[in-house]
C-alpha positions as a Python dict, from the first residue, in 0.01 Angstrom:
ca = {
    (1, 'M'): (0, 0, 0),
    (2, 'S'): (-48, 372, 58),
    (3, 'L'): (311, 402, 180),
    (4, 'R'): (439, 268, -151),
    (5, 'A'): (204, 487, -350),
    (6, 'S'): (300, 803, -164),
    (7, 'S'): (672, 725, -194),
    (8, 'L'): (639, 666, -567),
    (9, 'A'): (434, 983, -608),
    (10, 'A'): (697, 1184, -420),
    (11, 'A'): (975, 1037, -635),
    (12, 'Y'): (779, 1105, -954),
    (13, 'F'): (653, 1456, -885),
    (14, 'L'): (895, 1616, -637),
    (15, 'Y'): (1250, 1500, -705),
    (16, 'A'): (1463, 1592, -1006),
    (17, 'P'): (1433, 1483, -1282),
    (18, 'R'): (1063, 1551, -1252),
    (19, 'F'): (803, 1321, -1403),
    (20, 'S'): (1044, 1031, -1378),
    (21, 'F'): (1105, 770, -1111),
    (22, 'A'): (1482, 824, -1137),
    (23, 'I'): (1634, 1029, -854),
    (24, 'A'): (1947, 1225, -943),
    (25, 'N'): (2079, 1313, -596),
    (26, 'R'): (2167, 1053, -332),
    (27, 'L'): (2056, 1289, -56),
    (28, 'E'): (1707, 1289, -201),
    (29, 'I'): (1704, 909, -182),
    (30, 'L'): (1777, 937, 190),
    (31, 'E'): (1497, 1195, 223),
    (32, 'L'): (1258, 956, 49),
    (33, 'V'): (1357, 670, 281),
    (34, 'L'): (1310, 890, 589),
    (35, 'F'): (974, 1008, 454),
    (36, 'S'): (868, 645, 410),
    (37, 'L'): (979, 551, 762),
    (38, 'L'): (792, 845, 911),
    (39, 'A'): (477, 749, 719),
    (40, 'L'): (512, 390, 839),
    (41, 'L'): (550, 506, 1199),
    (42, 'A'): (245, 731, 1173),
    (43, 'S'): (32, 449, 1031),
    (44, 'Q'): (139, 214, 1311),
    (45, 'V'): (52, 473, 1576),
    (46, 'I'): (-291, 531, 1423),
    (47, 'A'): (-351, 156, 1400),
    (48, 'G'): (-263, 126, 1769),
    (49, 'F'): (-517, 393, 1857),
    (50, 'A'): (-782, 217, 1650),
    (51, 'K'): (-734, -105, 1846),
    (52, 'D'): (-760, 73, 2181),
    (53, 'G'): (-1046, -64, 2395),
    (54, 'G'): (-1159, 282, 2507),
    (55, 'V'): (-1201, 396, 2149),
    (56, 'E'): (-1409, 89, 2067),
    (57, 'K'): (-1641, 159, 2360),
    (58, 'R'): (-1697, 515, 2240),
    (59, 'R'): (-1766, 393, 1885),
    (60, 'R'): (-2048, 162, 1988),
    (61, 'T'): (-2384, 295, 1895),
    (62, 'V'): (-2666, 328, 2138),
    (63, 'E'): (-2893, 30, 2099),
    (64, 'A'): (-3212, 214, 2180),
    (65, 'G'): (-3525, 170, 1980),
    (66, 'T'): (-3669, 520, 1962),
    (67, 'L'): (-3544, 867, 1882),
    (68, 'K'): (-3636, 976, 2235),
    (69, 'D'): (-3397, 717, 2381),
    (70, 'K'): (-3110, 796, 2143),
    (71, 'W'): (-3119, 1176, 2137),
    (72, 'P'): (-3341, 1323, 2407),
    (73, 'A'): (-3242, 1683, 2322),
    (74, 'L'): (-3337, 1636, 1957),
    (75, 'H'): (-3663, 1471, 2058),
    (76, 'G'): (-3747, 1769, 2281),
    (77, 'M'): (-3665, 2016, 2006),
    (78, 'L'): (-3884, 1831, 1755),
    (79, 'T'): (-4168, 1814, 2007),
    (80, 'R'): (-4153, 2191, 2062),
    (81, 'L'): (-4136, 2250, 1686),
    (82, 'R'): (-4445, 2033, 1629),
    (83, 'A'): (-4631, 2228, 1898),
    (84, 'K'): (-4543, 2560, 1732),
    (85, 'I'): (-4651, 2433, 1390),
    (86, 'A'): (-4981, 2311, 1537),
    (87, 'L'): (-5057, 2665, 1655),
    (88, 'F'): (-5065, 2795, 1298),
}
């Protein structure tokens, strides 16, 4: 879907005659096809990375119940901040 939209946008805004879907030069048609193929290749590579098992493991959230279990450094910082506020 986005490949079609970006190809149409390039044809409409970038190639002469501008603000028209007509393309005057045949070389520009080849450029548009190569642009579309490159965009398709990039989307396939990104989709392959998204399905990688290592990436999925890193995306999983920590299933801990408390803030102390999830982010011990943040918990320590908040504890020290509460102690400083209690002094005032």
